[in-house]
PQR file of N, CA, C, O and H, with PARSE charges and radii, in Angstrom:
ATOM      1  N   MET A   1     -19.669 -91.546  23.711 -0.4000 1.5000
ATOM      2  CA  MET A   1     -19.241 -92.071  22.433 -0.0000 2.0000
ATOM      3  C   MET A   1     -20.424 -92.602  21.643  0.5500 1.7000
ATOM      4  O   MET A   1     -21.393 -93.123  22.196 -0.5500 1.4000
ATOM      5  N   SER A   2     -20.314 -92.456  20.371 -0.4000 1.5000
ATOM      6  CA  SER A   2     -21.363 -92.934  19.491 -0.0000 2.0000
ATOM      7  C   SER A   2     -21.211 -94.430  19.288  0.5500 1.7000
ATOM      8  O   SER A   2     -20.096 -94.951  19.273 -0.5500 1.4000
ATOM      9  H   SER A   2     -19.527 -92.034  19.921  0.4000 1.0000
ATOM     10  N   GLY A   3     -22.314 -95.108  19.136 -0.4000 1.5000
ATOM     11  CA  GLY A   3     -22.287 -96.543  18.921 -0.0000 2.0000
ATOM     12  C   GLY A   3     -22.163 -96.911  17.452  0.5500 1.7000
ATOM     13  O   GLY A   3     -22.175 -98.092  17.106 -0.5500 1.4000
ATOM     14  H   GLY A   3     -23.220 -94.684  19.148  0.4000 1.0000
ATOM     15  N   THR A   4     -22.042 -95.900  16.576 -0.4000 1.5000
ATOM     16  CA  THR A   4     -21.964 -96.148  15.145 -0.0000 2.0000
ATOM     17  C   THR A   4     -20.570 -96.628  14.768  0.5500 1.7000
ATOM     18  O   THR A   4     -19.567 -96.009  15.121 -0.5500 1.4000
ATOM     19  H   THR A   4     -22.031 -94.941  16.858  0.4000 1.0000
ATOM     20  N   VAL A   5     -20.526 -97.726  14.056 -0.4000 1.5000
ATOM     21  CA  VAL A   5     -19.252 -98.268  13.580 -0.0000 2.0000
ATOM     22  C   VAL A   5     -19.140 -97.956  12.090  0.5500 1.7000
ATOM     23  O   VAL A   5     -20.025 -98.285  11.301 -0.5500 1.4000
ATOM     24  H   VAL A   5     -21.340 -98.230  13.769  0.4000 1.0000
ATOM     25  N   VAL A   6     -18.036 -97.315  11.727 -0.4000 1.5000
ATOM     26  CA  VAL A   6     -17.801 -96.998  10.319 -0.0000 2.0000
ATOM     27  C   VAL A   6     -16.753 -97.978   9.804  0.5500 1.7000
ATOM     28  O   VAL A   6     -15.639 -98.058  10.321 -0.5500 1.4000
ATOM     29  H   VAL A   6     -17.317 -97.047  12.369  0.4000 1.0000
ATOM     30  N   THR A   7     -17.136 -98.709   8.788 -0.4000 1.5000
ATOM     31  CA  THR A   7     -16.213 -99.698   8.232 -0.0000 2.0000
ATOM     32  C   THR A   7     -15.154 -99.009   7.380  0.5500 1.7000
ATOM     33  O   THR A   7     -15.329 -97.873   6.941 -0.5500 1.4000
ATOM     34  H   THR A   7     -18.042 -98.645   8.367  0.4000 1.0000
ATOM     35  N   SER A   8     -14.067 -99.712   7.161 -0.4000 1.5000
ATOM     36  CA  SER A   8     -13.005 -99.150   6.313 -0.0000 2.0000
ATOM     37  C   SER A   8     -13.527 -98.915   4.890  0.5500 1.7000
ATOM     38  O   SER A   8     -13.108 -97.966   4.227 -0.5500 1.4000
ATOM     39  H   SER A   8     -13.925-100.635   7.518  0.4000 1.0000
ATOM     40  N   LYS A   9     -14.422 -99.758   4.427 -0.4000 1.5000
ATOM     41  CA  LYS A   9     -15.010 -99.590   3.099 -0.0000 2.0000
ATOM     42  C   LYS A   9     -15.772 -98.267   3.012  0.5500 1.7000
ATOM     43  O   LYS A   9     -15.693 -97.564   2.005 -0.5500 1.4000
ATOM     44  H   LYS A   9     -14.762-100.529   4.965  0.4000 1.0000
ATOM     45  N   GLU A  10     -16.499 -97.940   4.058 -0.4000 1.5000
ATOM     46  CA  GLU A  10     -17.250 -96.682   4.090 -0.0000 2.0000
ATOM     47  C   GLU A  10     -16.315 -95.475   4.178  0.5500 1.7000
ATOM     48  O   GLU A  10     -16.580 -94.433   3.580 -0.5500 1.4000
ATOM     49  H   GLU A  10     -16.563 -98.511   4.876  0.4000 1.0000
ATOM     50  N   LYS A  11     -15.224 -95.623   4.924 -0.4000 1.5000
ATOM     51  CA  LYS A  11     -14.241 -94.538   5.033 -0.0000 2.0000
ATOM     52  C   LYS A  11     -13.601 -94.260   3.683  0.5500 1.7000
ATOM     53  O   LYS A  11     -13.431 -93.106   3.288 -0.5500 1.4000
ATOM     54  H   LYS A  11     -15.009 -96.469   5.410  0.4000 1.0000
ATOM     55  N   VAL A  12     -13.249 -95.330   2.982 -0.4000 1.5000
ATOM     56  CA  VAL A  12     -12.629 -95.181   1.660 -0.0000 2.0000
ATOM     57  C   VAL A  12     -13.614 -94.545   0.692  0.5500 1.7000
ATOM     58  O   VAL A  12     -13.241 -93.660  -0.078 -0.5500 1.4000
ATOM     59  H   VAL A  12     -13.387 -96.266   3.303  0.4000 1.0000
ATOM     60  N   ARG A  13     -14.865 -94.985   0.721 -0.4000 1.5000
ATOM     61  CA  ARG A  13     -15.893 -94.424  -0.155 -0.0000 2.0000
ATOM     62  C   ARG A  13     -16.055 -92.923   0.097  0.5500 1.7000
ATOM     63  O   ARG A  13     -16.142 -92.143  -0.851 -0.5500 1.4000
ATOM     64  H   ARG A  13     -15.168 -95.704   1.346  0.4000 1.0000
ATOM     65  N   ALA A  14     -16.095 -92.515   1.369 -0.4000 1.5000
ATOM     66  CA  ALA A  14     -16.240 -91.097   1.712 -0.0000 2.0000
ATOM     67  C   ALA A  14     -15.008 -90.302   1.282  0.5500 1.7000
ATOM     68  O   ALA A  14     -15.125 -89.187   0.773 -0.5500 1.4000
ATOM     69  H   ALA A  14     -16.024 -93.149   2.139  0.4000 1.0000
ATOM     70  N   HIS A  15     -13.835 -90.879   1.491 -0.4000 1.5000
ATOM     71  CA  HIS A  15     -12.586 -90.205   1.096 -0.0000 2.0000
ATOM     72  C   HIS A  15     -12.566 -89.976  -0.415  0.5500 1.7000
ATOM     73  O   HIS A  15     -12.232 -88.885  -0.879 -0.5500 1.4000
ATOM     74  H   HIS A  15     -13.739 -91.784   1.905  0.4000 1.0000
ATOM     75  N   ARG A  16     -12.922 -91.002  -1.174 -0.4000 1.5000
ATOM     76  CA  ARG A  16     -12.942 -90.878  -2.635 -0.0000 2.0000
ATOM     77  C   ARG A  16     -13.993 -89.873  -3.097  0.5500 1.7000
ATOM     78  O   ARG A  16     -13.781 -89.151  -4.071 -0.5500 1.4000
ATOM     79  H   ARG A  16     -13.193 -91.888  -0.797  0.4000 1.0000
ATOM     80  N   ALA A  17     -15.115 -89.830  -2.405 -0.4000 1.5000
ATOM     81  CA  ALA A  17     -16.156 -88.858  -2.753 -0.0000 2.0000
ATOM     82  C   ALA A  17     -15.643 -87.431  -2.526  0.5500 1.7000
ATOM     83  O   ALA A  17     -15.917 -86.541  -3.332 -0.5500 1.4000
ATOM     84  H   ALA A  17     -15.287 -90.417  -1.614  0.4000 1.0000
ATOM     85  N   ARG A  18     -14.906 -87.211  -1.440 -0.4000 1.5000
ATOM     86  CA  ARG A  18     -14.329 -85.877  -1.193 -0.0000 2.0000
ATOM     87  C   ARG A  18     -13.326 -85.506  -2.273  0.5500 1.7000
ATOM     88  O   ARG A  18     -13.295 -84.361  -2.724 -0.5500 1.4000
ATOM     89  H   ARG A  18     -14.684 -87.934  -0.786  0.4000 1.0000
ATOM     90  N   LEU A  19     -12.516 -86.450  -2.684 -0.4000 1.5000
ATOM     91  CA  LEU A  19     -11.539 -86.184  -3.738 -0.0000 2.0000
ATOM     92  C   LEU A  19     -12.232 -85.867  -5.060  0.5500 1.7000
ATOM     93  O   LEU A  19     -11.834 -84.948  -5.776 -0.5500 1.4000
ATOM     94  H   LEU A  19     -12.541 -87.380  -2.317  0.4000 1.0000
ATOM     95  N   ARG A  20     -13.270 -86.637  -5.376 -0.4000 1.5000
ATOM     96  CA  ARG A  20     -14.020 -86.375  -6.615 -0.0000 2.0000
ATOM     97  C   ARG A  20     -14.674 -84.993  -6.569  0.5500 1.7000
ATOM     98  O   ARG A  20     -14.744 -84.296  -7.581 -0.5500 1.4000
ATOM     99  H   ARG A  20     -13.593 -87.384  -4.795  0.4000 1.0000
ATOM    100  N   ALA A  21     -15.153 -84.602  -5.377 -0.4000 1.5000
ATOM    101  CA  ALA A  21     -15.771 -83.284  -5.218 -0.0000 2.0000
ATOM    102  C   ALA A  21     -14.753 -82.167  -5.456  0.5500 1.7000
ATOM    103  O   ALA A  21     -15.130 -81.042  -5.785 -0.5500 1.4000
ATOM    104  H   ALA A  21     -15.096 -85.168  -4.554  0.4000 1.0000
ATOM    105  N   GLN A  22     -13.473 -82.476  -5.291 -0.4000 1.5000
ATOM    106  CA  GLN A  22     -12.399 -81.513  -5.547 -0.0000 2.0000
ATOM    107  C   GLN A  22     -11.986 -81.512  -7.020  0.5500 1.7000
ATOM    108  O   GLN A  22     -11.063 -80.800  -7.414 -0.5500 1.4000
ATOM    109  H   GLN A  22     -13.167 -83.390  -5.023  0.4000 1.0000
ATOM    110  N   GLY A  23     -12.676 -82.313  -7.820 -0.4000 1.5000
ATOM    111  CA  GLY A  23     -12.367 -82.357  -9.247 -0.0000 2.0000
ATOM    112  C   GLY A  23     -11.304 -83.377  -9.617  0.5500 1.7000
ATOM    113  O   GLY A  23     -10.769 -83.334 -10.725 -0.5500 1.4000
ATOM    114  H   GLY A  23     -13.426 -82.891  -7.499  0.4000 1.0000
ATOM    115  N   LEU A  24     -10.992 -84.282  -8.720 -0.4000 1.5000
ATOM    116  CA  LEU A  24      -9.983 -85.311  -8.991 -0.0000 2.0000
ATOM    117  C   LEU A  24     -10.668 -86.609  -9.386  0.5500 1.7000
ATOM    118  O   LEU A  24     -11.842 -86.827  -9.085 -0.5500 1.4000
ATOM    119  H   LEU A  24     -11.426 -84.317  -7.820  0.4000 1.0000
ATOM    120  N   ARG A  25      -9.918 -87.462 -10.062 -0.4000 1.5000
ATOM    121  CA  ARG A  25     -10.438 -88.782 -10.391 -0.0000 2.0000
ATOM    122  C   ARG A  25      -9.338 -89.807 -10.157  0.5500 1.7000
ATOM    123  O   ARG A  25      -8.158 -89.504 -10.331 -0.5500 1.4000
ATOM    124  H   ARG A  25      -8.964 -87.285 -10.306  0.4000 1.0000
ATOM    125  N   PRO A  26      -9.714 -91.006  -9.768 -0.5600 1.5000
ATOM    126  CA  PRO A  26      -8.711 -92.034  -9.481  0.2800 2.0000
ATOM    127  C   PRO A  26      -8.151 -92.652 -10.766  0.5500 1.7000
ATOM    128  O   PRO A  26      -8.865 -92.826 -11.754 -0.5500 1.4000
ATOM    129  N   ILE A  27      -6.881 -92.972 -10.728 -0.4000 1.5000
ATOM    130  CA  ILE A  27      -6.254 -93.729 -11.808 -0.0000 2.0000
ATOM    131  C   ILE A  27      -5.384 -94.793 -11.161  0.5500 1.7000
ATOM    132  O   ILE A  27      -5.024 -94.679  -9.989 -0.5500 1.4000
ATOM    133  H   ILE A  27      -6.301 -92.832  -9.925  0.4000 1.0000
ATOM    134  N   GLN A  28      -5.053 -95.805 -11.906 -0.4000 1.5000
ATOM    135  CA  GLN A  28      -4.182 -96.855 -11.407 -0.0000 2.0000
ATOM    136  C   GLN A  28      -3.016 -96.988 -12.373  0.5500 1.7000
ATOM    137  O   GLN A  28      -3.208 -97.099 -13.584 -0.5500 1.4000
ATOM    138  H   GLN A  28      -5.345 -95.897 -12.858  0.4000 1.0000
ATOM    139  N   ILE A  29      -1.818 -96.976 -11.832 -0.4000 1.5000
ATOM    140  CA  ILE A  29      -0.620 -97.071 -12.654 -0.0000 2.0000
ATOM    141  C   ILE A  29       0.188 -98.283 -12.192  0.5500 1.7000
ATOM    142  O   ILE A  29       0.498 -98.428 -11.010 -0.5500 1.4000
ATOM    143  H   ILE A  29      -1.662 -96.885 -10.849  0.4000 1.0000
ATOM    144  N   TRP A  30       0.514 -99.128 -13.127 -0.4000 1.5000
ATOM    145  CA  TRP A  30       1.342-100.286 -12.843 -0.0000 2.0000
ATOM    146  C   TRP A  30       2.753-100.000 -13.325  0.5500 1.7000
ATOM    147  O   TRP A  30       2.953 -99.594 -14.470 -0.5500 1.4000
ATOM    148  H   TRP A  30       0.263 -99.010 -14.087  0.4000 1.0000
ATOM    149  N   VAL A  31       3.713-100.207 -12.470 -0.4000 1.5000
ATOM    150  CA  VAL A  31       5.115 -99.956 -12.807 -0.0000 2.0000
ATOM    151  C   VAL A  31       5.930-101.216 -12.512  0.5500 1.7000
ATOM    152  O   VAL A  31       5.512-102.054 -11.713 -0.5500 1.4000
ATOM    153  H   VAL A  31       3.550-100.536 -11.540  0.4000 1.0000
ATOM    154  N   PRO A  32       7.083-101.350 -13.153 -0.5600 1.5000
ATOM    155  CA  PRO A  32       7.915-102.519 -12.873  0.2800 2.0000
ATOM    156  C   PRO A  32       8.345-102.558 -11.407  0.5500 1.7000
ATOM    157  O   PRO A  32       8.607-101.521 -10.798 -0.5500 1.4000
ATOM    158  N   ASP A  33       8.412-103.753 -10.859 -0.4000 1.5000
ATOM    159  CA  ASP A  33       8.887-103.931  -9.492 -0.0000 2.0000
ATOM    160  C   ASP A  33      10.408-103.979  -9.534  0.5500 1.7000
ATOM    161  O   ASP A  33      11.002-104.995  -9.897 -0.5500 1.4000
ATOM    162  H   ASP A  33       8.199-104.595 -11.354  0.4000 1.0000
ATOM    163  N   VAL A  34      11.027-102.868  -9.159 -0.4000 1.5000
ATOM    164  CA  VAL A  34      12.480-102.772  -9.248 -0.0000 2.0000
ATOM    165  C   VAL A  34      13.182-103.678  -8.236  0.5500 1.7000
ATOM    166  O   VAL A  34      14.403-103.824  -8.277 -0.5500 1.4000
ATOM    167  H   VAL A  34      10.545-102.043  -8.864  0.4000 1.0000
ATOM    168  N   ARG A  35      12.420-104.282  -7.336 -0.4000 1.5000
ATOM    169  CA  ARG A  35      13.008-105.206  -6.359 -0.0000 2.0000
ATOM    170  C   ARG A  35      13.058-106.636  -6.892  0.5500 1.7000
ATOM    171  O   ARG A  35      13.721-107.493  -6.308 -0.5500 1.4000
ATOM    172  H   ARG A  35      11.427-104.163  -7.302  0.4000 1.0000
ATOM    173  N   ALA A  36      12.362-106.895  -7.993 -0.4000 1.5000
ATOM    174  CA  ALA A  36      12.301-108.250  -8.548 -0.0000 2.0000
ATOM    175  C   ALA A  36      13.648-108.628  -9.168  0.5500 1.7000
ATOM    176  O   ALA A  36      14.293-107.810  -9.824 -0.5500 1.4000
ATOM    177  H   ALA A  36      11.824-106.198  -8.467  0.4000 1.0000
ATOM    178  N   ARG A  37      14.050-109.843  -8.958 -0.4000 1.5000
ATOM    179  CA  ARG A  37      15.320-110.318  -9.526 -0.0000 2.0000
ATOM    180  C   ARG A  37      15.320-110.215 -11.043  0.5500 1.7000
ATOM    181  O   ARG A  37      16.340-109.883 -11.648 -0.5500 1.4000
ATOM    182  H   ARG A  37      13.526-110.508  -8.425  0.4000 1.0000
ATOM    183  N   SER A  38      14.180-110.498 -11.656 -0.4000 1.5000
ATOM    184  CA  SER A  38      14.113-110.445 -13.120 -0.0000 2.0000
ATOM    185  C   SER A  38      14.335-109.017 -13.619  0.5500 1.7000
ATOM    186  O   SER A  38      14.959-108.819 -14.661 -0.5500 1.4000
ATOM    187  H   SER A  38      13.352-110.767 -11.165  0.4000 1.0000
ATOM    188  N   PHE A  39      13.831-108.024 -12.887 -0.4000 1.5000
ATOM    189  CA  PHE A  39      14.042-106.633 -13.283 -0.0000 2.0000
ATOM    190  C   PHE A  39      15.516-106.274 -13.158  0.5500 1.7000
ATOM    191  O   PHE A  39      16.091-105.664 -14.060 -0.5500 1.4000
ATOM    192  H   PHE A  39      13.324-108.185 -12.041  0.4000 1.0000
ATOM    193  N   VAL A  40      16.123-106.650 -12.045 -0.4000 1.5000
ATOM    194  CA  VAL A  40      17.538-106.349 -11.816 -0.0000 2.0000
ATOM    195  C   VAL A  40      18.400-106.990 -12.902  0.5500 1.7000
ATOM    196  O   VAL A  40      19.316-106.357 -13.425 -0.5500 1.4000
ATOM    197  H   VAL A  40      15.656-107.145 -11.312  0.4000 1.0000
ATOM    198  N   ALA A  41      18.105-108.244 -13.239 -0.4000 1.5000
ATOM    199  CA  ALA A  41      18.877-108.943 -14.274 -0.0000 2.0000
ATOM    200  C   ALA A  41      18.717-108.258 -15.631  0.5500 1.7000
ATOM    201  O   ALA A  41      19.695-108.088 -16.359 -0.5500 1.4000
ATOM    202  H   ALA A  41      17.360-108.759 -12.814  0.4000 1.0000
ATOM    203  N   ALA A  42      17.496-107.867 -15.972 -0.4000 1.5000
ATOM    204  CA  ALA A  42      17.257-107.208 -17.261 -0.0000 2.0000
ATOM    205  C   ALA A  42      17.927-105.835 -17.305  0.5500 1.7000
ATOM    206  O   ALA A  42      18.497-105.458 -18.329 -0.5500 1.4000
ATOM    207  H   ALA A  42      16.701-108.005 -15.382  0.4000 1.0000
ATOM    208  N   ALA A  43      17.862-105.096 -16.217 -0.4000 1.5000
ATOM    209  CA  ALA A  43      18.498-103.776 -16.162 -0.0000 2.0000
ATOM    210  C   ALA A  43      20.019-103.896 -16.299  0.5500 1.7000
ATOM    211  O   ALA A  43      20.656-103.106 -16.995 -0.5500 1.4000
ATOM    212  H   ALA A  43      17.399-105.402 -15.385  0.4000 1.0000
ATOM    213  N   ARG A  44      20.579-104.884 -15.632 -0.4000 1.5000
ATOM    214  CA  ARG A  44      22.031-105.105 -15.716 -0.0000 2.0000
ATOM    215  C   ARG A  44      22.436-105.474 -17.145  0.5500 1.7000
ATOM    216  O   ARG A  44      23.428-104.964 -17.667 -0.5500 1.4000
ATOM    217  H   ARG A  44      20.061-105.526 -15.066  0.4000 1.0000
ATOM    218  N   LYS A  45      21.664-106.361 -17.772 -0.4000 1.5000
ATOM    219  CA  LYS A  45      21.950-106.787 -19.142 -0.0000 2.0000
ATOM    220  C   LYS A  45      21.881-105.596 -20.105  0.5500 1.7000
ATOM    221  O   LYS A  45      22.749-105.435 -20.962 -0.5500 1.4000
ATOM    222  H   LYS A  45      20.858-106.776 -17.349  0.4000 1.0000
ATOM    223  N   GLN A  46      20.850-104.771 -19.961 -0.4000 1.5000
ATOM    224  CA  GLN A  46      20.700-103.610 -20.833 -0.0000 2.0000
ATOM    225  C   GLN A  46      21.795-102.572 -20.585  0.5500 1.7000
ATOM    226  O   GLN A  46      22.288-101.952 -21.527 -0.5500 1.4000
ATOM    227  H   GLN A  46      20.145-104.902 -19.264  0.4000 1.0000
ATOM    228  N   SER A  47      22.169-102.385 -19.340 -0.4000 1.5000
ATOM    229  CA  SER A  47      23.235-101.431 -19.021 -0.0000 2.0000
ATOM    230  C   SER A  47      24.562-101.862 -19.634  0.5500 1.7000
ATOM    231  O   SER A  47      25.309-101.045 -20.172 -0.5500 1.4000
ATOM    232  H   SER A  47      21.768-102.888 -18.575  0.4000 1.0000
ATOM    233  N   LYS A  48      24.839-103.150 -19.543 -0.4000 1.5000
ATOM    234  CA  LYS A  48      26.075-103.663 -20.139 -0.0000 2.0000
ATOM    235  C   LYS A  48      26.063-103.501 -21.657  0.5500 1.7000
ATOM    236  O   LYS A  48      27.082-103.166 -22.261 -0.5500 1.4000
ATOM    237  H   LYS A  48      24.232-103.814 -19.106  0.4000 1.0000
ATOM    238  N   ALA A  49      24.895-103.745 -22.271 -0.4000 1.5000
ATOM    239  CA  ALA A  49      24.789-103.595 -23.726 -0.0000 2.0000
ATOM    240  C   ALA A  49      25.013-102.153 -24.144  0.5500 1.7000
ATOM    241  O   ALA A  49      25.696-101.895 -25.135 -0.5500 1.4000
ATOM    242  H   ALA A  49      24.068-104.017 -21.781  0.4000 1.0000
ATOM    243  N   VAL A  50      24.451-101.216 -23.407 -0.4000 1.5000
ATOM    244  CA  VAL A  50      24.633 -99.795 -23.719 -0.0000 2.0000
ATOM    245  C   VAL A  50      26.095 -99.401 -23.535  0.5500 1.7000
ATOM    246  O   VAL A  50      26.665 -98.699 -24.370 -0.5500 1.4000
ATOM    247  H   VAL A  50      23.897-101.425 -22.602  0.4000 1.0000
ATOM    248  N   ALA A  51      26.696 -99.856 -22.440 -0.4000 1.5000
ATOM    249  CA  ALA A  51      28.095 -99.519 -22.163 -0.0000 2.0000
ATOM    250  C   ALA A  51      29.036-100.100 -23.216  0.5500 1.7000
ATOM    251  O   ALA A  51      30.088 -99.521 -23.488 -0.5500 1.4000
ATOM    252  H   ALA A  51      26.233-100.426 -21.761  0.4000 1.0000
ATOM    253  N   ALA A  52      28.676-101.226 -23.807 -0.4000 1.5000
ATOM    254  CA  ALA A  52      29.527-101.871 -24.809 -0.0000 2.0000
ATOM    255  C   ALA A  52      29.281-101.329 -26.218  0.5500 1.7000
ATOM    256  O   ALA A  52      30.002-101.673 -27.154 -0.5500 1.4000
ATOM    257  H   ALA A  52      27.821-101.697 -23.587  0.4000 1.0000
ATOM    258  N   SER A  53      28.281-100.497 -26.363 -0.4000 1.5000
ATOM    259  CA  SER A  53      27.932 -99.965 -27.678 -0.0000 2.0000
ATOM    260  C   SER A  53      29.017 -99.021 -28.193  0.5500 1.7000
ATOM    261  O   SER A  53      29.714 -98.373 -27.412 -0.5500 1.4000
ATOM    262  H   SER A  53      27.695-100.217 -25.602  0.4000 1.0000
ATOM    263  N   ARG A  54      29.147 -98.956 -29.498 -0.4000 1.5000
ATOM    264  CA  ARG A  54      30.109 -98.021 -30.088 -0.0000 2.0000
ATOM    265  C   ARG A  54      29.647 -96.576 -29.898  0.5500 1.7000
ATOM    266  O   ARG A  54      30.417 -95.639 -30.113 -0.5500 1.4000
ATOM    267  H   ARG A  54      28.581 -99.483 -30.133  0.4000 1.0000
ATOM    268  N   TYR A  55      28.391 -96.402 -29.494 -0.4000 1.5000
ATOM    269  CA  TYR A  55      27.851 -95.061 -29.254 -0.0000 2.0000
ATOM    270  C   TYR A  55      27.836 -94.693 -27.768  0.5500 1.7000
ATOM    271  O   TYR A  55      27.250 -93.679 -27.389 -0.5500 1.4000
ATOM    272  H   TYR A  55      27.766 -97.163 -29.319  0.4000 1.0000
ATOM    273  N   ALA A  56      28.469 -95.503 -26.935 -0.4000 1.5000
ATOM    274  CA  ALA A  56      28.399 -95.309 -25.488 -0.0000 2.0000
ATOM    275  C   ALA A  56      28.829 -93.909 -25.057  0.5500 1.7000
ATOM    276  O   ALA A  56      28.154 -93.289 -24.235 -0.5500 1.4000
ATOM    277  H   ALA A  56      28.945 -96.327 -27.243  0.4000 1.0000
ATOM    278  N   LYS A  57      29.924 -93.406 -25.587 -0.4000 1.5000
ATOM    279  CA  LYS A  57      30.405 -92.078 -25.189 -0.0000 2.0000
ATOM    280  C   LYS A  57      29.434 -90.987 -25.609  0.5500 1.7000
ATOM    281  O   LYS A  57      29.167 -90.060 -24.845 -0.5500 1.4000
ATOM    282  H   LYS A  57      30.472 -93.910 -26.255  0.4000 1.0000
ATOM    283  N   LYS A  58      28.901 -91.096 -26.831 -0.4000 1.5000
ATOM    284  CA  LYS A  58      27.927 -90.105 -27.300 -0.0000 2.0000
ATOM    285  C   LYS A  58      26.637 -90.187 -26.500  0.5500 1.7000
ATOM    286  O   LYS A  58      26.044 -89.165 -26.154 -0.5500 1.4000
ATOM    287  H   LYS A  58      29.118 -91.849 -27.452  0.4000 1.0000
ATOM    288  N   ASP A  59      26.211 -91.400 -26.212 -0.4000 1.5000
ATOM    289  CA  ASP A  59      24.993 -91.576 -25.416 -0.0000 2.0000
ATOM    290  C   ASP A  59      25.165 -90.962 -24.026  0.5500 1.7000
ATOM    291  O   ASP A  59      24.274 -90.270 -23.533 -0.5500 1.4000
ATOM    292  H   ASP A  59      26.692 -92.230 -26.494  0.4000 1.0000
ATOM    293  N   GLN A  60      26.310 -91.218 -23.402 -0.4000 1.5000
ATOM    294  CA  GLN A  60      26.549 -90.680 -22.065 -0.0000 2.0000
ATOM    295  C   GLN A  60      26.660 -89.167 -22.101  0.5500 1.7000
ATOM    296  O   GLN A  60      26.191 -88.486 -21.189 -0.5500 1.4000
ATOM    297  H   GLN A  60      27.033 -91.781 -23.803  0.4000 1.0000
ATOM    298  N   ALA A  61      27.271 -88.642 -23.138 -0.4000 1.5000
ATOM    299  CA  ALA A  61      27.375 -87.186 -23.281 -0.0000 2.0000
ATOM    300  C   ALA A  61      25.978 -86.567 -23.396  0.5500 1.7000
ATOM    301  O   ALA A  61      25.713 -85.506 -22.830 -0.5500 1.4000
ATOM    302  H   ALA A  61      27.652 -89.195 -23.878  0.4000 1.0000
ATOM    303  N   PHE A  62      25.100 -87.233 -24.126 -0.4000 1.5000
ATOM    304  CA  PHE A  62      23.716 -86.754 -24.252 -0.0000 2.0000
ATOM    305  C   PHE A  62      23.015 -86.755 -22.895  0.5500 1.7000
ATOM    306  O   PHE A  62      22.387 -85.766 -22.517 -0.5500 1.4000
ATOM    307  H   PHE A  62      25.315 -88.095 -24.585  0.4000 1.0000
ATOM    308  N   ILE A  63      23.123 -87.859 -22.166 -0.4000 1.5000
ATOM    309  CA  ILE A  63      22.498 -87.950 -20.834 -0.0000 2.0000
ATOM    310  C   ILE A  63      23.055 -86.869 -19.909  0.5500 1.7000
ATOM    311  O   ILE A  63      22.304 -86.220 -19.181 -0.5500 1.4000
ATOM    312  H   ILE A  63      23.634 -88.663 -22.473  0.4000 1.0000
ATOM    313  N   ASP A  64      24.367 -86.682 -19.943 -0.4000 1.5000
ATOM    314  CA  ASP A  64      24.981 -85.635 -19.113 -0.0000 2.0000
ATOM    315  C   ASP A  64      24.448 -84.249 -19.494  0.5500 1.7000
ATOM    316  O   ASP A  64      24.177 -83.424 -18.622 -0.5500 1.4000
ATOM    317  H   ASP A  64      24.977 -87.209 -20.534  0.4000 1.0000
ATOM    318  N   ALA A  65      24.302 -84.000 -20.783 -0.4000 1.5000
ATOM    319  CA  ALA A  65      23.848 -82.689 -21.264 -0.0000 2.0000
ATOM    320  C   ALA A  65      22.424 -82.394 -20.827  0.5500 1.7000
ATOM    321  O   ALA A  65      22.125 -81.286 -20.384 -0.5500 1.4000
ATOM    322  H   ALA A  65      24.523 -84.670 -21.491  0.4000 1.0000
ATOM    323  N   ILE A  66      21.540 -83.384 -20.950 -0.4000 1.5000
ATOM    324  CA  ILE A  66      20.149 -83.116 -20.567 -0.0000 2.0000
ATOM    325  C   ILE A  66      19.932 -83.189 -19.065  0.5500 1.7000
ATOM    326  O   ILE A  66      18.925 -82.695 -18.558 -0.5500 1.4000
ATOM    327  H   ILE A  66      21.783 -84.285 -21.310  0.4000 1.0000
ATOM    328  N   SER A  67      20.870 -83.803 -18.350 -0.4000 1.5000
ATOM    329  CA  SER A  67      20.742 -83.916 -16.906 -0.0000 2.0000
ATOM    330  C   SER A  67      21.396 -82.753 -16.163  0.5500 1.7000
ATOM    331  O   SER A  67      21.156 -82.566 -14.970 -0.5500 1.4000
ATOM    332  H   SER A  67      21.688 -84.204 -18.762  0.4000 1.0000
ATOM    333  N   ASP A  68      22.203 -81.990 -16.844 -0.4000 1.5000
ATOM    334  CA  ASP A  68      22.944 -80.890 -16.212 -0.0000 2.0000
ATOM    335  C   ASP A  68      21.987 -79.921 -15.527  0.5500 1.7000
ATOM    336  O   ASP A  68      21.114 -79.337 -16.169 -0.5500 1.4000
ATOM    337  H   ASP A  68      22.399 -82.142 -17.813  0.4000 1.0000
ATOM    338  N   GLY A  69      22.156 -79.760 -14.239 -0.4000 1.5000
ATOM    339  CA  GLY A  69      21.351 -78.827 -13.483 -0.0000 2.0000
ATOM    340  C   GLY A  69      20.076 -79.402 -12.897  0.5500 1.7000
ATOM    341  O   GLY A  69      19.411 -78.732 -12.106 -0.5500 1.4000
ATOM    342  H   GLY A  69      22.866 -80.234 -13.717  0.4000 1.0000
ATOM    343  N   ILE A  70      19.719 -80.620 -13.262 -0.4000 1.5000
ATOM    344  CA  ILE A  70      18.465 -81.213 -12.758 -0.0000 2.0000
ATOM    345  C   ILE A  70      18.535 -81.438 -11.245  0.5500 1.7000
ATOM    346  O   ILE A  70      17.560 -81.196 -10.533 -0.5500 1.4000
ATOM    347  H   ILE A  70      20.259 -81.163 -13.904  0.4000 1.0000
ATOM    348  N   LEU A  71      19.668 -81.893 -10.767 -0.4000 1.5000
ATOM    349  CA  LEU A  71      19.793 -82.239  -9.365 -0.0000 2.0000
ATOM    350  C   LEU A  71      20.298 -81.087  -8.493  0.5500 1.7000
ATOM    351  O   LEU A  71      20.565 -81.275  -7.306 -0.5500 1.4000
ATOM    352  H   LEU A  71      20.459 -82.089 -11.346  0.4000 1.0000
ATOM    353  N   GLU A  72      20.422 -79.939  -9.062 -0.4000 1.5000
ATOM    354  CA  GLU A  72      20.923 -78.806  -8.280 -0.0000 2.0000
ATOM    355  C   GLU A  72      19.822 -78.162  -7.494  0.5500 1.7000
ATOM    356  O   GLU A  72      20.062 -77.190  -6.777 -0.5500 1.4000
ATOM    357  H   GLU A  72      20.205 -79.787 -10.026  0.4000 1.0000
TER
END
């Protein structure tokens, strides 16, 4: 066995270098935490508002129309 110790920092650096050599570049995307209580409360509030709208049936018909076949 080799006595060389490779740190996790060095492994990550090498991994990223291989990805860059493949023509890729790193990006970072921040998204809402759907597990957060505040997100759940806001989503529920918005869903209720949409459902209570006078356009609810038309809105749902639109969603159904554009979603048709997506999950097949």
